[in-house]
N, C-alpha and C positions, 0 to 999 in steps of 0.2 A: 625799348625793345624792338628789334626787326620785325619779329613775327606780328606785332600788333599794329603795324602800319597799313595794313590792308584789311578789307572787309572780311576776307576769309580768315584772316589771323584773328580778328574779334570773335568770329563764330567759333574758331577752334579752342581759344581760351575759355570761352563760356561753356563749350560742350564739355571741356576737361572738368570744370566745376561740377556739372550735371552728373558725370561719371564718379567723381570723388564722393559726392554726397550718396550716390547710390551704393557704392562698395563699402560705404561707412555703415550703412543701414542694416539693423537687426534682421533676422536672428544671426546670420552667418558673417555679417559684416564687421570691419574693423574700426569700431566707433571712434577712436582718437583722430582719424582722417578727418573728422568734422571740423578739428580746429585749424585746418588748412583749405578746407574745400571752397570756402568763399573767395580766397585769394586771386585765383585766375579771373574771377568775375570782376573783382575790384580793379585789377590792372587793365581790363577791357574797358571798364566805365570810366577810368581816368584817362586812357588814351583818347577815347572819344570826346571826353569833356574838354580837353586840352586842344584838340585839334578837329572840331566837328566838321570843318569843310573837307577834311580828307577822306571822309566816309560817306556812305550812303545815308540819306535822310533819316531812315528809321531802323539802321543796321543794329543798334544797340538794343532796341526793343525785340527785334525778330531773333537776335542772338540770344537774349536773356530767355525768350520764351522757348527756344530750342533747348536751352541748358535745363530749364526747369521741367519741359516736357520729357526729356530723357530721364531726369531724376524720377518723374512720377511714372513713367512707363517702366523702368526697370526695378522699381520697388513696388508697385501696385498692380501689376499685370494680371496677378492671380484673381483679381476680382471678376475676370471673365468668366470664371467658373460658376459664378452666381448669376451674372448678367453681363452680357457681351455690351450692350447698349449703355448700361449702367457704368461699366469700366471705361468706356470710351468718353463718356460724358464727365465722369469724374477726373479723369486724366487731362482731358482738354481744358476744362473749366479751372481746374486746380492749378495747372501750369500758367493759365492767363492771369488768375489771381496774383500768383508770386511774381509774374513778369511786370504786372502794373504796380506793384508794390515797389520793385526794383527801380522802375522808371520814376516813380514818384520821389524816391531817394535821390536819384540822378538830378531831377530838376531842382529839389532844395539844396543839394551840394553845390550846384551851379549859381543859385541865388544868393545863398547865405554863407557859404564856405565849408570848408571840409569838416570843422567840428559839428556844426549843425547838422550837416548832411549825414554823417554816420550815426549821430544821435537820432535823427528822423528815422533811418533805417531801422534801427533797434525798436524804436516806438511804433512805427507802422507795422512792423512785422509781429511783434507781440500783441499788438491789438488785433490784428488779422487772425493770428492762432487762438486768441480768446474768443472773438466772435465765431471762428471756424467749429468751436466745440459745441456751440449751442445755438444753431439756427437751421433752417430747412435744408441746407446745402452741407450740413456738418460733415468734416472728414478730418478727424484729428490724427489719424495715424501718422502724418508727415510732419507733426509738430516737431521742431528740431531737437527740443530737449527729450523727445522720445528716442533719439538715436542712441542714447546709452541704456535702453531698456534691458539689454543683455549683460550690462556691466553695472549691476546693482552695487557691487561693493564701492563704486566711485560716486555715487549719487545718493548717498544717504542723506545729504543736506538738502535733498528736495523736500524733506519733511517741513522745511522752513519756507521754501520759495514756490513749491510746485514745480510741474515741468516746465513752465515758462521761465522760470530761473536758469534751467539749463540752456533755454534758447538764448537768453542774454549772456550767459557764460560762454557759449560758442561764438557769438557775435564779437564780443569783446576781444576774445583771443585771437579771431580771425583779423579784426581790425588793427590791432596792435602789431601782430606779425607782419600784416601787409605793410603798415607804416614802416616798420624796421627794415623790410626788403626794399621798399621804395625809397628809403633814405629821408622819409619825411614825417617823423614822429611828432606830429603837431603839438601835442599837449606837453611833451618833455623833451623838446629838441635840444635843450642844453645839456642834457645828460650824455654821458659817454655810452658807447654801444653796449658796453658790459652792464651797465645800470639798466639800460632798456630790456636787455635779455632777462635780468634778475626780475624786473616788474612783472614781465610775462610768466617767468617761471613760478612766482609767487601765486599768480591769479590761478594758474593750473594746480598748483601743488597744494596749496592750503586747503581747498575744499576737498581734494583726493585725500590728503593725509587725515583730515577730520572724519571723512566718510569710512576709510579702511579702519580706523579706531573704533569709530561707532558701530560698524558692521561686525567686528570681532568682539566687541565687549558688551554688546546689547543683551540684555537678559528679559525675557518674556515674563509679564507679571502672571503669576498663577492665580486663577480664579478658584476661590475655595467655596 
């Protein structure tokens, strides 16, 4: 992609991801955007990984940080009403944690290949969110699975996986859609494009169909 051949293009792509994450966020956001929000980041990372000499030495880190900083600012700016310093600290630190995880994924992907790279991203991010729920710097509001908090009809299956299952769901769909768009679906490259789309559709629809049925058929146990 022509846009991604410059430092400014890398920054623009990452910024787009940050904006998509923000406008997907509750309470007024459109949560399904979370299924594509990471794709611009993946395109930017892949461009830098393939031709690192074409870009500034630390451009991916700064672009990723800019993306996550944007996401944090647009979704948690309201913390300033409780504490301006607390809001600044939370936004700056949380964006830094996210950028460092993204860079760890970038390093693993370059060293061990695409499959291990994306697996590491999911594992690193879920581990981060788990720790982020229960330590001195706890800030679970931006746990990715929480992005569907206002769409409870679609996430009844969280009763089995918890909110971190939602985070994995979002990552898997983003990764598969990116691989389809990039024409490099590593795990199922021999399949026709229609079958690739079917796999993604099933990953989205099966949990959603179960959740909608569960939501509309569930009966509260009466305590006598």
